[in-house]
C-alpha positions as CSV (number, residue, x, y, z in Angstrom):
1,X,10.1,-12.8,23.4
2,X,7.2,-14.7,21.8
3,X,5.8,-15.5,25.2
4,X,6.1,-11.9,26.5
5,X,4.7,-10.1,23.4
6,X,2.5,-12.7,21.7
7,X,1.5,-15.0,24.6
8,X,2.9,-18.0,22.7
9,X,5.2,-20.4,24.6
10,X,7.4,-22.1,22.1
11,X,9.9,-24.7,23.1
12,X,13.6,-23.8,22.7
13,X,14.2,-26.8,20.4
14,X,11.7,-25.6,17.9
15,X,13.1,-22.1,17.9
16,X,16.6,-23.4,17.3
17,X,15.5,-25.7,14.5
18,X,13.6,-22.8,12.9
19,X,16.7,-20.7,13.0
20,X,18.7,-23.5,11.5
21,X,16.3,-23.9,8.7
22,X,16.4,-20.2,8.0
23,X,20.2,-20.0,8.1
24,X,20.5,-23.1,5.9
25,X,17.9,-21.8,3.4
26,X,19.5,-18.4,3.0
27,X,23.0,-19.9,2.7
28,X,21.8,-22.2,-0.1
29,X,21.5,-19.3,-2.5
30,X,24.2,-16.9,-3.9
31,X,26.6,-15.7,-1.3
32,X,25.3,-12.1,-1.9
33,X,22.0,-13.1,-0.1
34,X,23.9,-14.1,3.0
35,X,26.1,-11.0,2.8
36,X,23.0,-8.8,2.6
37,X,21.4,-10.4,5.6
38,X,24.6,-10.4,7.7
39,X,25.4,-6.8,6.6
40,X,22.0,-5.5,7.6
41,X,22.1,-7.3,11.0
42,X,25.6,-6.0,11.7
43,X,24.8,-2.4,10.8
44,X,21.6,-2.4,12.9
45,X,23.4,-4.1,15.8
46,X,26.2,-1.5,15.7
47,X,23.6,1.4,15.6
48,X,21.7,0.2,18.6
49,X,24.9,-0.4,20.5
50,X,26.1,3.1,19.6
51,X,22.8,4.5,20.9
52,X,23.3,2.5,24.1
53,X,26.8,3.7,24.6
54,X,25.8,7.3,23.9
55,X,22.9,7.1,26.3
56,X,25.1,5.7,29.1
57,X,28.1,8.0,28.5
58,X,26.1,11.3,28.4
59,X,24.0,11.0,31.6
60,X,25.1,13.0,34.6
61,X,24.3,10.5,37.3
62,X,23.7,6.8,38.0
63,X,26.8,5.5,36.3
64,X,30.3,4.6,37.5
65,X,33.0,5.0,34.9
66,X,36.5,4.0,35.9
67,X,39.6,3.5,33.8
68,X,40.4,0.5,36.0
69,X,37.6,-1.4,34.1
70,X,39.9,-1.3,31.0
71,X,42.8,-2.9,32.8
72,X,43.2,-6.3,31.1
73,X,45.3,-7.6,34.0
74,X,42.2,-7.6,36.2
75,X,41.1,-10.9,34.6
76,X,43.4,-12.6,37.1
77,X,41.9,-10.8,40.1
78,X,39.6,-12.8,42.4
79,X,36.0,-11.8,43.0
80,X,35.1,-12.2,46.6
81,X,32.0,-14.2,47.7
82,X,29.3,-11.7,48.5
83,X,25.6,-11.0,48.7
84,X,24.0,-7.9,47.1
85,X,20.5,-7.6,48.2
86,X,18.9,-11.0,47.5
87,X,21.5,-12.0,45.0
88,X,24.3,-14.3,46.2
89,X,27.6,-14.0,44.2
90,X,30.0,-16.9,44.4
91,X,33.7,-16.4,44.8
92,X,35.8,-16.8,41.7
93,X,38.0,-15.1,39.2
94,X,37.1,-13.1,36.1
95,X,39.6,-15.0,33.9
96,X,37.0,-17.3,32.4
97,X,34.9,-14.3,31.5
98,X,37.6,-13.4,29.0
99,X,36.4,-16.4,27.0
100,X,33.0,-15.0,26.7
101,X,34.6,-11.9,25.2
102,X,36.7,-14.0,22.8
103,X,33.8,-16.2,21.9
104,X,31.8,-13.0,21.0
105,X,34.8,-12.0,18.9
106,X,35.2,-15.4,17.1
107,X,34.3,-15.0,13.4
108,X,36.7,-12.2,12.3
109,X,39.0,-14.9,10.9
110,X,36.2,-16.3,8.6
111,X,36.8,-13.7,5.8
112,X,39.3,-16.0,3.9
113,X,36.6,-18.6,3.6
114,X,34.9,-16.3,1.1
115,X,38.0,-15.6,-0.9
116,X,37.0,-17.5,-4.0
117,X,33.6,-15.8,-4.0
118,X,35.2,-12.3,-3.7
119,X,36.5,-9.9,-6.3
120,X,40.3,-9.2,-5.9
121,X,40.4,-11.4,-2.8
122,X,44.1,-10.8,-2.2
123,X,43.4,-7.2,-1.5
124,X,39.8,-7.3,-0.1
125,X,40.3,-10.2,2.4
126,X,43.2,-8.6,4.3
127,X,41.5,-5.2,4.4
128,X,38.3,-6.7,5.8
129,X,40.3,-8.5,8.5
130,X,42.1,-5.4,9.6
131,X,39.0,-3.2,9.5
132,X,36.9,-5.7,11.5
133,X,39.7,-6.5,14.1
134,X,40.7,-2.9,14.7
135,X,37.5,-0.9,14.0
136,X,35.0,-3.2,15.7
137,X,37.5,-4.1,18.3
138,X,37.8,-0.5,19.6
139,X,34.0,0.0,19.2
140,X,33.1,-3.1,21.2
141,X,35.7,-2.3,23.9
142,X,34.1,1.1,24.4
143,X,30.6,-0.3,24.5
144,X,31.6,-3.0,27.0
145,X,33.1,-0.3,29.2
146,X,29.8,1.6,29.0
147,X,27.9,-1.6,29.9
148,X,29.9,-2.3,33.1
149,X,29.8,1.4,34.0
150,X,26.0,1.7,33.6
151,X,25.4,0.9,37.2
152,X,26.0,3.1,40.3
153,X,28.4,0.7,42.0
154,X,30.4,-2.4,41.1
155,X,28.1,-4.4,43.5
156,X,25.0,-3.4,41.6
157,X,26.7,-4.4,38.3
158,X,27.7,-7.8,39.7
159,X,24.2,-8.4,41.1
160,X,22.6,-7.6,37.7
161,X,25.1,-9.9,35.9
162,X,24.5,-12.8,38.2
163,X,20.8,-12.3,39.0
164,X,19.3,-10.9,35.9
165,X,21.9,-11.2,33.1
166,X,19.2,-11.1,30.4
167,X,18.6,-7.4,31.2
168,X,22.2,-6.4,31.7
169,X,22.0,-4.2,28.6
170,X,18.2,-3.9,28.4
171,X,17.9,-2.3,31.8
172,X,20.4,0.5,31.3
173,X,19.2,1.3,27.8
174,X,15.6,1.6,29.0
175,X,16.8,3.8,31.9
176,X,19.1,6.1,30.0
177,X,17.5,6.1,26.5
178,X,13.9,5.0,26.7
179,X,11.5,2.1,26.5
180,X,11.5,2.2,22.7
181,X,15.2,1.6,22.7
182,X,14.8,-1.4,25.0
183,X,12.2,-3.0,22.7
184,X,14.3,-2.3,19.6
185,X,17.5,-3.8,21.3
186,X,15.6,-6.9,22.4
187,X,14.6,-7.5,18.8
188,X,18.1,-6.7,17.4
189,X,19.7,-9.1,19.9
190,X,17.7,-11.9,18.2
191,X,18.5,-10.8,14.7
192,X,22.2,-10.5,15.6
193,X,22.2,-13.9,17.1
194,X,20.6,-15.4,14.0
195,X,23.2,-13.6,11.9
196,X,26.0,-15.0,14.0
197,X,24.5,-18.5,13.7
198,X,24.3,-18.1,9.9
199,X,27.8,-16.9,9.7
200,X,29.1,-19.9,11.6
201,X,26.8,-22.2,9.5
202,X,28.3,-20.8,6.3
203,X,31.9,-21.1,7.6
204,X,31.5,-24.7,8.7
205,X,30.0,-25.6,5.3
206,X,32.8,-23.9,3.5
207,X,35.4,-25.8,5.5
208,X,33.7,-29.0,4.5
209,X,33.5,-27.8,0.9
210,X,37.2,-27.0,0.8
211,X,38.2,-30.3,2.4
212,X,35.9,-32.2,0.1
213,X,37.3,-30.6,-3.0
214,X,40.9,-31.2,-1.8
215,X,40.2,-34.9,-1.3
216,X,40.5,-35.0,2.5
217,X,36.8,-35.9,3.0
218,X,34.2,-37.3,0.5
219,X,34.5,-35.3,-2.8
220,X,30.7,-34.9,-3.0
221,X,31.0,-32.2,-0.4
222,X,33.2,-30.2,-2.8
223,X,30.4,-29.5,-5.3
224,X,29.0,-26.1,-6.0
225,X,25.4,-25.3,-7.1
226,X,25.2,-24.9,-10.9
227,X,23.2,-21.7,-10.6
228,X,24.0,-20.1,-7.3
229,X,27.6,-21.3,-7.1
230,X,27.2,-22.0,-3.4
231,X,28.7,-25.1,-1.8
232,X,25.2,-26.5,-1.5
233,X,26.0,-30.1,-0.7
234,X,28.2,-29.1,2.2
235,X,25.5,-26.6,3.4
236,X,22.9,-29.4,3.4
237,X,25.3,-31.7,5.2
238,X,26.0,-29.0,7.8
239,X,22.3,-28.4,8.3
240,X,21.6,-32.1,8.8
241,X,24.5,-32.5,11.3
242,X,23.5,-29.5,13.3
243,X,19.8,-30.5,13.4
244,X,20.8,-34.0,14.6
245,X,23.1,-32.6,17.3
246,X,20.4,-30.3,18.6
247,X,17.8,-33.0,18.7
248,X,20.1,-35.5,20.4
249,X,21.2,-32.9,22.9
250,X,17.5,-32.2,23.8
251,X,16.6,-35.9,24.0
252,X,19.4,-36.5,26.6
253,X,19.2,-33.2,28.5
254,X,15.6,-32.2,28.2
255,X,13.3,-29.7,26.5
256,X,11.7,-27.9,29.5
257,X,14.4,-25.6,30.8
258,X,15.7,-23.1,28.2
259,X,18.1,-21.4,30.6
260,X,19.9,-24.6,31.7
261,X,19.6,-26.6,28.5
262,X,19.8,-24.0,25.7
263,X,21.5,-21.0,27.2
264,X,24.0,-22.6,29.6
265,X,24.4,-25.9,27.8
266,X,24.2,-25.4,24.0
267,X,25.0,-21.6,23.9
268,X,27.6,-21.2,26.7
269,X,29.4,-24.3,27.7
270,X,29.9,-25.6,24.1
271,X,31.0,-22.1,23.1
272,X,33.6,-22.1,25.9
273,X,34.9,-25.5,24.7
274,X,34.9,-24.4,21.0
275,X,36.6,-21.0,21.8
276,X,39.3,-22.8,23.8
277,X,40.0,-25.2,21.0
278,X,40.0,-22.3,18.5
279,X,42.5,-20.4,20.5
280,X,44.8,-23.5,20.6
281,X,44.4,-23.8,16.8
282,X,45.1,-20.1,16.2
283,X,48.2,-20.3,18.5
284,X,49.5,-23.2,16.4
285,X,48.8,-21.3,13.2
286,X,50.7,-18.4,14.6
287,X,53.8,-20.6,14.7
288,X,53.0,-22.0,11.3
289,X,53.0,-18.4,9.9
290,X,56.6,-17.9,11.0
291,X,57.7,-21.2,9.4
292,X,55.7,-20.5,6.2
293,X,57.3,-17.1,5.6
294,X,60.7,-18.5,6.4
295,X,60.4,-20.7,3.4
296,X,58.3,-18.4,1.2
297,X,58.6,-14.7,0.2
298,X,56.0,-12.1,1.0
299,X,54.8,-10.2,4.0
300,X,56.7,-7.7,6.1
301,X,58.6,-7.8,9.4
302,X,55.6,-7.0,11.5
303,X,53.3,-9.6,9.9
304,X,55.9,-12.4,9.6
305,X,58.2,-12.0,12.6
306,X,56.7,-9.7,15.3
307,X,52.9,-10.4,15.3
308,X,52.9,-14.2,15.1
309,X,54.9,-14.9,18.4
310,X,53.0,-12.2,20.2
311,X,49.7,-13.8,19.0
312,X,51.0,-17.3,20.1
313,X,52.0,-16.1,23.6
314,X,48.7,-14.2,24.2
315,X,46.5,-17.1,23.1
316,X,48.4,-19.7,25.1
317,X,48.1,-17.4,28.2
318,X,44.3,-17.2,27.6
319,X,44.0,-21.0,27.4
320,X,46.0,-21.3,30.6
321,X,43.7,-18.9,32.3
322,X,40.7,-21.0,31.2
323,X,42.1,-24.3,32.4
324,X,43.5,-23.0,35.7
325,X,40.3,-21.2,36.7
326,X,37.7,-23.6,35.2
327,X,36.7,-24.8,38.7
328,X,35.3,-21.4,39.6
329,X,33.2,-21.4,36.5
330,X,32.1,-25.0,36.2
331,X,30.4,-25.4,39.6
332,X,28.6,-28.8,39.7
333,X,28.2,-29.2,35.9
334,X,29.8,-32.4,34.9
335,X,30.2,-31.3,31.3
336,X,31.8,-28.0,32.4
337,X,34.2,-29.8,34.6
338,X,35.2,-32.1,31.7
339,X,35.9,-29.2,29.2
340,X,39.7,-29.5,29.6
341,X,39.7,-33.2,29.2
342,X,37.4,-33.1,26.2
343,X,39.5,-30.4,24.6
344,X,42.7,-32.5,25.2
345,X,41.1,-35.6,23.6
346,X,40.0,-33.6,20.5
347,X,43.5,-32.1,20.1
348,X,45.1,-35.6,20.4
349,X,42.7,-37.2,17.9
350,X,43.3,-34.3,15.4
351,X,47.0,-34.6,15.7
352,X,46.9,-38.4,15.1
353,X,44.6,-37.9,12.1
354,X,47.0,-35.3,10.7
355,X,49.9,-37.7,11.0
356,X,47.9,-40.6,9.5
357,X,46.7,-38.4,6.6
358,X,50.2,-37.2,5.8
359,X,51.6,-40.7,5.7
360,X,48.7,-42.6,4.2
361,X,47.3,-40.0,1.8
362,X,50.2,-37.6,1.1
363,X,48.5,-36.2,-2.0
364,X,45.4,-35.2,-0.1
365,X,47.5,-33.8,2.7
366,X,49.5,-31.7,0.2
367,X,46.3,-30.3,-1.3
368,X,45.1,-28.7,1.9
369,X,44.9,-25.0,1.5
370,X,46.6,-24.8,-1.9
371,X,43.5,-23.4,-3.6
372,X,43.9,-20.1,-1.7
373,X,47.6,-20.1,-1.3
374,X,48.3,-20.6,-5.0
375,X,45.4,-18.6,-6.3
């Protein structure tokens, strides 16, 4: 955007580091600062998406709405190799694409991380989870339906997705709403991306803060700022680790190709790996919920008996879809082809660490999560 509008060509590494400094700086202060930034970005993002959906849904021609687009079983259907105009579309399946959807949805589970900084957390946190999961879930489903239906044929949609993905939303909103909406959406995409990055930044820091305070990792990470009450040591540590990771990635993979290095590498492939691991973790947690409420009172039949096994089965199925169809997504990328192996290694190391922690440091192991569970 800086190059198109200002004539300034800024390397992707500097943009990432600038965003990291911004996220770290804002997160350092009272949580209300982060909430205000995230809230404004979310509201503006929802508004521009609503404008997009309304513009696409109310036109009389040029779109292709079909209820079949909402059939979730289509994720297992193969996409035939084809050529649309000058765009070549490789054969594959849409199953891996479901991970992009889940990756976009990752974050709703972060609400409990802010429990201690909330008023009446036992009431507010569950409400926020249900409202975000149901309300935004329905909204994003409808907007996604409008997005894939904003083209006259499925072939046109596939050609745009493969050949010009950056304008998949921007093209239709310019066509059906206007140039002003395209410019506004292009800006809000950036602010929303920054907000997402800051949300993940805050969450990672608060995980370190909790583990530091519970004695699992160095206790210095469990300190809070005397004035802002933020987990400032963990936030600084998270900022430094993220900056080092980005710099090392750029050193070994290059600075000159933002599409391959930043978008496909940092933004997409690592997100697919992280989302797959998160689904495995959430599937295990779903089983843990059943065991927890078997030994503790609380909850109801739906939340303690029905929902957990359904959640477990769905998430295991999604991980299976990723692993079994990864070849159609990975192509020649060595890292993409190694995602399953890397994920398996991470899971094995974590399991070993958990066993060692429980046997060698039982007090620290017993402390995990008790601040929220007992509070």
